[in-house]
Structure formats: structure tokens, C-alpha cells
C-alpha positions as CSV (number, residue, x, y, z in Angstrom):
1,M,0.0,0.0,0.0
2,T,1.3,3.4,-0.9
3,A,1.9,6.1,1.8
4,Q,-1.4,7.7,0.8
5,S,-4.2,5.4,-0.4
6,R,-7.9,5.2,-0.6
7,T,-10.6,2.6,-0.1
8,T,-14.4,2.6,0.5
9,C,-14.3,1.0,4.0
10,V,-11.3,0.5,6.2
11,I,-11.7,-2.0,9.0
12,V,-9.2,-1.7,11.9
13,G,-8.5,-5.1,13.4
14,G,-8.4,-8.6,11.8
15,G,-10.3,-10.4,14.5
16,P,-13.6,-12.3,14.0
17,A,-15.7,-9.1,13.8
18,G,-13.4,-7.4,11.4
19,L,-12.9,-10.4,9.0
20,V,-16.7,-11.3,9.0
21,L,-17.6,-7.7,8.2
22,G,-14.9,-7.5,5.6
23,L,-16.0,-10.8,4.0
24,L,-19.6,-9.7,3.9
25,L,-19.0,-6.3,2.5
26,A,-16.7,-7.7,-0.1
27,R,-19.4,-10.1,-1.2
28,G,-21.6,-7.1,-1.6
29,G,-19.1,-5.6,-4.0
30,I,-17.8,-3.0,-1.5
31,R,-14.1,-2.1,-1.7
32,V,-12.8,-2.9,1.8
33,T,-9.4,-3.0,3.4
34,V,-8.7,-4.7,6.8
35,L,-5.6,-3.5,8.7
36,E,-4.2,-6.1,11.2
37,K,-1.2,-5.1,13.3
38,H,0.2,-8.6,13.7
39,R,2.1,-10.7,11.2
40,D,-0.3,-13.6,11.5
41,F,-3.2,-14.8,13.6
42,L,-1.1,-17.2,15.7
43,R,-1.9,-15.9,19.2
44,D,-3.2,-18.3,21.9
45,F,-5.9,-17.8,24.5
46,R,-8.2,-15.7,22.5
47,G,-12.0,-16.4,22.2
48,D,-12.0,-19.9,20.9
49,T,-15.7,-20.7,21.4
50,V,-17.7,-20.8,18.2
51,H,-21.4,-20.9,19.2
52,P,-24.4,-22.3,17.3
53,S,-25.3,-18.8,16.0
54,T,-21.9,-18.4,14.4
55,L,-21.9,-22.0,13.1
56,R,-25.2,-21.2,11.3
57,L,-23.6,-18.1,9.8
58,L,-20.8,-20.3,8.4
59,D,-23.5,-22.5,6.9
60,D,-25.1,-19.4,5.2
61,L,-21.7,-18.3,3.9
62,G,-20.9,-21.8,2.4
63,L,-18.0,-22.2,4.8
64,F,-19.2,-24.8,7.3
65,D,-17.8,-27.9,5.6
66,R,-14.3,-26.3,5.6
67,F,-14.8,-25.3,9.2
68,E,-15.9,-28.8,10.2
69,A,-12.7,-30.1,8.8
70,L,-10.7,-28.1,11.3
71,P,-9.4,-29.8,14.5
72,Q,-12.0,-29.2,17.2
73,S,-13.8,-30.5,20.2
74,K,-17.6,-30.0,20.7
75,V,-19.2,-28.9,23.9
76,R,-22.9,-29.7,24.4
77,Q,-23.5,-28.9,28.0
78,F,-22.7,-26.5,30.8
79,R,-22.7,-28.4,34.1
80,L,-22.5,-27.1,37.7
81,P,-22.0,-29.0,41.0
82,Q,-25.2,-29.9,42.8
83,A,-25.7,-29.6,46.6
84,G,-25.3,-33.1,48.1
85,G,-23.0,-34.3,45.3
86,G,-23.1,-34.9,41.6
87,E,-23.6,-32.4,38.8
88,V,-26.5,-31.0,36.9
89,A,-26.7,-29.8,33.3
90,V,-28.0,-26.2,33.6
91,A,-27.6,-25.5,29.9
92,D,-28.0,-28.3,27.3
93,L,-27.2,-27.0,23.8
94,G,-28.1,-30.4,22.3
95,R,-31.8,-29.4,22.9
96,L,-31.6,-26.3,20.7
97,R,-33.5,-26.4,17.4
98,T,-30.6,-25.3,15.3
99,P,-28.5,-27.1,12.6
100,H,-25.4,-27.3,14.9
101,P,-26.5,-27.6,18.6
102,Y,-23.1,-27.4,20.2
103,I,-20.2,-25.1,20.8
104,A,-17.1,-25.8,18.7
105,M,-13.9,-25.3,20.5
106,V,-11.5,-24.2,17.7
107,P,-8.2,-22.3,18.0
108,Q,-9.2,-18.8,16.9
109,W,-6.3,-18.6,14.4
110,D,-7.9,-21.5,12.4
111,L,-11.2,-19.7,12.2
112,L,-9.5,-16.4,11.2
113,D,-7.4,-18.1,8.5
114,L,-10.6,-19.6,7.1
115,L,-12.4,-16.3,7.0
116,A,-9.4,-14.5,5.6
117,Q,-8.9,-17.1,2.8
118,S,-12.6,-16.9,1.9
119,A,-12.5,-13.1,1.8
120,A,-9.4,-13.1,-0.3
121,A,-11.4,-14.8,-3.1
122,E,-13.4,-11.6,-3.4
123,P,-11.7,-9.0,-5.8
124,S,-12.7,-6.0,-3.7
125,F,-11.1,-7.4,-0.4
126,T,-7.6,-6.5,0.9
127,L,-6.1,-7.7,4.1
128,L,-2.8,-6.1,5.2
129,H,-0.8,-7.7,8.1
130,E,1.8,-5.7,10.0
131,H,-0.2,-2.5,9.6
132,E,-0.8,-1.0,13.0
133,V,-3.3,1.9,13.1
134,T,-1.9,4.8,15.0
135,G,-4.8,7.3,14.7
136,V,-7.6,8.7,12.6
137,L,-7.8,11.2,9.8
138,R,-10.2,14.0,10.2
139,G,-11.7,16.5,7.8
140,D,-14.9,18.6,7.5
141,G,-16.1,17.4,10.9
142,A,-15.8,13.7,10.1
143,V,-13.4,10.8,10.3
144,R,-11.9,10.3,6.8
145,G,-9.7,7.2,7.4
146,V,-6.7,6.2,9.5
147,T,-3.0,6.7,9.9
148,F,-0.9,3.6,10.2
149,R,2.6,2.2,10.7
150,G,3.6,-0.5,8.3
151,P,6.6,-2.4,7.1
152,D,7.5,0.5,4.7
153,G,6.9,3.2,7.3
154,D,4.1,5.5,8.2
155,G,1.1,6.1,5.9
156,E,-2.5,7.1,5.5
157,L,-5.6,5.2,4.3
158,R,-8.5,7.4,3.4
159,A,-12.0,5.9,3.4
160,D,-15.7,6.7,3.3
161,L,-16.2,4.7,6.5
162,T,-13.8,3.6,9.2
163,V,-14.9,0.6,11.4
164,A,-13.2,-0.1,14.7
165,C,-12.9,-3.8,15.3
166,D,-9.7,-3.6,17.3
167,G,-10.9,-4.7,20.7
168,R,-11.3,-3.3,24.2
169,W,-8.0,-1.3,23.8
170,S,-9.2,0.1,20.5
171,V,-6.9,2.9,19.1
172,V,-9.8,4.3,17.2
173,R,-12.1,4.4,20.2
174,R,-9.4,6.2,22.2
175,A,-8.8,8.7,19.4
176,L,-12.5,9.6,19.3
177,E,-12.8,9.9,23.1
178,L,-16.2,8.3,23.0
179,P,-17.8,8.2,26.4
180,S,-18.3,4.8,28.0
181,T,-20.1,3.3,31.0
182,P,-17.7,1.0,32.9
183,F,-18.8,-1.8,35.3
184,A,-16.8,-3.1,38.2
185,V,-15.4,-6.6,37.8
186,P,-14.1,-8.5,40.9
187,F,-11.9,-11.0,39.1
188,D,-9.2,-11.6,36.4
189,V,-8.5,-14.7,34.4
190,W,-5.3,-16.6,33.9
191,W,-5.1,-18.8,30.8
192,F,-2.8,-21.7,30.3
193,R,-2.7,-25.2,28.8
194,V,-2.0,-28.6,30.2
195,T,-0.8,-31.2,27.8
196,T,-2.6,-34.5,28.4
197,G,-3.6,-37.7,26.8
198,R,-6.8,-37.8,28.9
199,R,-10.1,-37.4,27.2
200,L,-12.3,-35.1,29.2
201,A,-16.1,-35.1,28.9
202,E,-17.5,-32.7,26.3
203,A,-19.1,-30.4,28.9
204,L,-17.9,-27.2,30.4
205,L,-17.8,-27.9,34.1
206,P,-16.4,-25.2,36.5
207,R,-14.3,-26.7,39.3
208,I,-14.9,-24.7,42.5
209,R,-13.1,-24.5,45.8
210,R,-13.0,-21.7,48.3
211,G,-11.1,-18.9,46.7
212,R,-10.6,-20.7,43.4
213,I,-12.5,-21.4,40.2
214,G,-11.1,-23.3,37.2
215,I,-12.7,-24.2,33.9
216,A,-11.2,-27.0,31.8
217,I,-11.8,-26.7,28.1
218,P,-11.1,-30.0,26.3
219,R,-9.0,-29.9,23.2
220,R,-7.2,-32.5,21.1
221,G,-4.0,-33.4,23.0
222,Y,-4.3,-30.7,25.7
223,V,-6.8,-28.9,28.0
224,Q,-7.1,-25.2,28.0
225,V,-7.7,-23.9,31.5
226,A,-9.2,-20.6,32.6
227,W,-8.1,-19.9,36.2
228,I,-10.2,-17.3,37.9
229,G,-9.0,-15.3,40.8
230,R,-9.3,-12.0,42.5
231,K,-8.5,-8.9,40.5
232,G,-5.1,-7.4,41.2
233,T,-3.4,-10.6,42.4
234,D,-1.3,-11.4,39.3
235,A,1.9,-10.2,41.0
236,A,1.2,-12.3,44.1
237,L,0.5,-15.4,42.0
238,R,3.8,-15.1,40.2
239,A,5.7,-14.4,43.4
240,R,4.7,-17.8,44.8
241,G,6.4,-19.5,41.9
242,I,5.6,-22.3,39.4
243,D,5.7,-25.2,41.9
244,A,3.0,-23.6,44.1
245,F,0.9,-22.9,41.0
246,R,1.2,-26.4,39.7
247,A,0.2,-27.7,43.1
248,A,-2.8,-25.5,43.2
249,V,-3.9,-26.6,39.7
250,A,-3.5,-30.2,40.7
251,E,-5.7,-29.7,43.7
252,L,-8.4,-27.9,41.8
253,L,-8.3,-30.2,38.8
254,P,-7.3,-33.6,40.2
255,D,-7.9,-35.4,36.8
256,L,-5.0,-33.3,35.4
257,A,-2.7,-33.8,38.5
258,D,-0.3,-36.1,36.6
259,D,0.1,-33.6,33.8
260,V,0.6,-30.2,35.5
261,G,4.4,-30.5,34.9
262,S,3.6,-29.6,31.3
263,I,3.2,-26.0,32.5
264,A,6.8,-25.2,32.0
265,S,6.9,-21.8,33.7
266,L,4.7,-18.9,34.7
267,D,5.6,-17.3,31.4
268,D,3.1,-19.9,30.0
269,V,0.3,-18.5,32.2
270,R,-1.3,-15.5,30.5
271,H,-3.0,-12.9,32.5
272,L,-6.3,-11.3,31.3
273,D,-7.3,-8.0,33.0
274,V,-11.1,-8.5,32.7
275,R,-13.0,-5.4,31.8
276,V,-16.7,-4.9,31.1
277,D,-18.0,-1.6,29.6
278,R,-20.0,-0.3,26.7
279,L,-19.9,2.9,24.7
280,R,-22.8,5.3,25.2
281,R,-22.4,6.1,21.5
282,W,-20.9,3.7,19.1
283,H,-20.4,6.0,16.2
284,A,-19.5,9.5,14.9
285,N,-19.4,11.0,11.5
286,G,-17.6,8.5,9.2
287,V,-16.8,6.0,11.9
288,L,-18.4,3.0,13.7
289,C,-17.3,0.8,16.6
290,I,-18.4,-2.8,17.0
291,G,-17.5,-5.8,19.0
292,D,-15.3,-5.3,22.0
293,A,-14.4,-1.8,20.7
294,A,-18.0,-0.9,21.4
295,H,-18.7,-3.2,24.4
296,A,-16.0,-5.0,26.3
297,M,-17.4,-8.4,27.5
298,S,-16.6,-10.7,30.4
299,P,-15.3,-14.1,29.4
300,V,-18.2,-15.7,31.3
301,G,-20.2,-17.9,28.9
302,G,-17.6,-17.3,26.1
303,V,-20.1,-15.2,24.2
304,G,-17.9,-12.2,23.3
305,I,-16.7,-13.5,20.0
306,N,-20.2,-14.4,18.9
307,L,-21.7,-11.1,20.0
308,A,-19.0,-9.4,18.0
309,V,-19.7,-11.5,14.9
310,Q,-23.4,-10.7,15.1
311,D,-22.6,-7.0,15.4
312,A,-20.6,-7.4,12.1
313,V,-23.5,-9.2,10.3
314,A,-26.0,-6.5,11.4
315,A,-23.5,-3.7,10.3
316,A,-22.9,-5.4,6.9
317,R,-26.7,-5.7,6.2
318,V,-27.4,-2.0,6.8
319,L,-24.2,-0.4,5.5
320,A,-23.5,-2.3,2.2
321,G,-26.2,-0.5,0.2
322,P,-25.4,3.1,1.3
323,L,-21.7,2.4,0.9
324,S,-22.2,1.2,-2.7
325,R,-24.3,4.2,-3.5
326,G,-22.2,6.7,-1.7
327,T,-25.1,7.8,0.6
328,L,-23.9,6.6,4.0
329,S,-25.3,8.8,6.8
330,G,-25.0,9.0,10.6
331,R,-28.6,7.7,10.8
332,R,-27.5,4.4,9.3
333,L,-24.5,4.1,11.7
334,G,-26.9,4.8,14.6
335,W,-29.2,2.0,13.4
336,V,-26.4,-0.5,14.0
337,Q,-26.1,0.6,17.6
338,R,-29.9,0.7,18.1
339,R,-30.2,-2.9,16.9
340,R,-27.3,-4.3,18.8
341,M,-27.6,-2.4,22.1
342,M,-30.4,-4.6,23.5
343,P,-28.5,-7.9,23.2
344,T,-25.4,-6.3,24.5
345,I,-27.2,-5.0,27.6
346,V,-29.0,-8.3,28.2
347,I,-25.7,-10.4,28.0
348,Q,-23.7,-7.9,30.1
349,T,-26.4,-7.9,32.7
350,L,-26.5,-11.7,32.9
351,Q,-22.7,-11.7,33.1
352,R,-22.7,-9.1,36.0
353,V,-25.3,-11.2,37.8
354,M,-22.9,-14.2,37.5
355,H,-20.0,-12.1,38.7
356,A,-21.9,-11.0,41.8
357,R,-23.8,-14.3,42.7
358,V,-21.3,-16.9,41.6
359,I,-17.8,-15.8,41.1
360,A,-17.3,-13.0,43.7
361,P,-18.4,-15.2,46.7
362,V,-16.1,-18.0,45.7
363,I,-13.0,-16.0,45.1
364,S,-13.5,-14.1,48.3
365,G,-13.7,-17.4,50.2
366,R,-17.2,-16.9,51.5
367,K,-18.8,-20.0,50.0
368,A,-18.7,-22.6,47.3
369,V,-21.5,-22.1,44.8
370,V,-23.6,-25.1,44.0
371,V,-27.0,-25.7,42.4
372,P,-29.5,-26.2,45.3
373,R,-30.6,-29.8,45.5
374,A,-34.3,-28.9,44.7
375,V,-33.2,-27.0,41.6
376,G,-31.1,-29.9,40.5
377,I,-33.9,-32.3,40.9
378,L,-36.2,-29.9,38.9
379,F,-33.7,-29.8,36.0
380,R,-33.5,-33.6,36.0
381,V,-37.3,-34.0,36.1
382,V,-37.9,-31.2,33.5
383,P,-34.7,-31.3,31.4
384,A,-36.3,-28.9,28.9
385,L,-35.6,-26.1,31.4
386,S,-32.0,-26.2,30.3
387,V,-33.1,-24.9,26.9
388,V,-33.4,-21.3,28.1
389,P,-29.9,-20.8,29.4
390,A,-28.6,-22.8,26.4
391,Y,-30.4,-20.4,24.0
392,L,-29.0,-17.3,25.7
393,I,-25.5,-18.8,25.6
394,G,-25.6,-20.5,22.2
395,I,-27.9,-18.2,20.1
396,G,-28.3,-15.0,22.0
397,P,-31.1,-12.5,22.5
398,R,-31.1,-11.2,18.9
399,P,-29.4,-13.6,16.4
400,E,-28.4,-12.2,13.0
401,R,-28.6,-14.0,9.7
402,A,-26.3,-13.3,6.7
403,P,-27.9,-11.1,4.1
404,T,-29.1,-13.0,1.0
405,W,-26.6,-11.3,-1.3
406,A,-23.7,-12.7,0.8
407,R,-24.8,-16.3,1.0
408,R,-23.3,-19.1,-1.0
């Protein structure tokens, strides 16, 4: 790309939202350029849960067969400990009336490679790696594109529309100084993997002890673990050393006790500073924020990637026509926020309830959270009750379908 170039739509960030939006707009004939600051997509411990709503989108786009061929495990239930012993399935995705009633656990780089390869088949699509956006271009009271730093130095990319898909630390969001509403989060997450030959059940089962929560996500050849603890304790965790950490993991996840030696050092344990917030206004003249750039999500339920993808689908449906005609208006950008704000509020509210009622009591050492025995019996007697939480996790409050002109 030359130091000064032009496109119709520039998308900042080559994550799921950015690549889905780029693919859809390109299939609508829109000239679109995605700028991704990294050399490739090979970064571990990103959102690796692909929910039924996103699986159906891949069906619509003619990509599901290729996705299905990727190495993956499938999760069909969320289970919680029950008072008096045992477990109960509080969310059974297998009961959903959808073509793919499960969560596919796929390394995110595989999904991103698939989306990027599919988009590259469209003549109006361009993906540029190692292009880090450094700011926005302004003119006549509107955003007119972005500035970037690439392999050949600094440059500018002018565009009719700039879309921020660059996550909770969005450069575009900071440059615009859009006001946001933050919500307190009492915990952080530490991600790591345990190499193992064991085959864990295809269910997401939190392991809970006083002060500790762990979630073991089964993969082929290893288990990805989310270790949940009090916010602000990363330094203390590291000060105790790798041996103490391995012992704590073995105690919380006894079925992996023989394999914790595969955690070579605390450098292999990645800390996520969990944030939850949402912009009060997702757009300004010539620019739109979606996904985590508009609403940072908690990892609870693993719904962040899928909410971001649905933002992208809604945006593509409403923006492709005006972009092709050169008639894009602030009203159209506002429509995206109006459509996607309700599901964002619903999911964030449910996450905050889980933070307060489940996670905070455990990590403070007050009590271990279990499903009351009467509730567990009710779920077993009337298993259809597990459909409601399964729907909220797997489909979401307002699922989006690919526009007909983008389907294959």
C-alpha cells in the first residue's frame, strides 16, 4: 500500500468481527481493506468458542464444511455441581433447534485463517498484516480514514467509512474519546494449557473450591484452562512460583494432576485483565465501533466472539447499500447501535449477575457455589428447562442471519 491510499471501507483489526464484516461487505461488492497489526493470527488464549449462531452463519456463507474439517472439540452442556453431590446440566445445547447444537472449540487462528482465505477470493477485499493503526484522519467534521505504521513506514488510508474492530483497547475508540459506561469486575482470568492424553467429557464444568475457580476446556492433546481469581493478584500469583501454581492446579483439577508438569513456567500463564464496559455512542461521522471496541465483554459464557460476529453481520446488512451508492449517513450508523444495544445489555447484565452471585463469593472465600438440590432435581425432572440458558449462551437475544446477497 502506498503512503497515501484510498478505499471505501477501512476496518481496523483482523479479529472475528473485522474479518466477518470484511468478507460480507466484499461479497456485496464494496471495496474494503482490513488492517491487522500482527504478522499472522497465531496468538493463543483468544476467544476460541464458536457458538451455534456463528456455526449457522458459516452455513449461510458456504464455509461450514471447511470449518468442520478443522481440528476441534464439541461442547454440548454446561454443568454445575449440585448440593449433596453430583452435577446437573444447567444448559443443554443439544436441545436447541438449530443445525449445529453445540459449541465448537477451535483455536481462533484457524477460524480467522478460514475467514481471511474466503474473503481473499473476493476481488474487492484486501487484508494487510503488520499494519498498525496509530490514529484517525479528520476533515470537515468527520473521520476520513486512519493513519498507520507498516513495514514500509508511516502512511494514511482514506475511506468513506472507518470501522473499529480492534478490541477493548481500541486505538480508534481512544482517538475519538467516545464516552463509555464501565462496570466493576471483581476478578481476572489466567489462561494456560495442560498437555494431556486424557479425554475429558465434552461439557464445560467449573471446578470450584473456596477462593478458586477453574474451567477446563477439552482440546485434542491438551486442555485449555481458565483460572479465575481476585483482580489485582497477578503479582502475588507469580511471586509464589511455578511449583506452588502447579500444586494449586492439581488440587483444583485432580484429573489433570499427573500432567501439570507440562506448565513449564509462569511465562506460559497469560493474565487477562477482565473489563466490562460499553460505549454510550458507538459512532461518529464517518466511523463506527463494533465488537469489544464498542462493548468489552466478560469471558463468562464465552459469548464475546459471537456477539461481535453478530454486530458485524448487522452492520454489513445495513451499510452495504449506502456504501455502494455513496449515501452513507449518521442515521445508518446509529441504526447498528440501536439494533445491537439490546442484546449487549442483556448479555452484560447476565454476566454481571454471574459475577456477583457466583464468582465473587467463591474467590472471596465466603462459600462454594452449587446448584440447590431442589433446583437440580427440577432440572432432571424437567430437562427442557435447560433450553433457556442454552439459548442465551448459544444463540443470543437477537441472532443475526447473513444477508441473502452474501450467501453461497
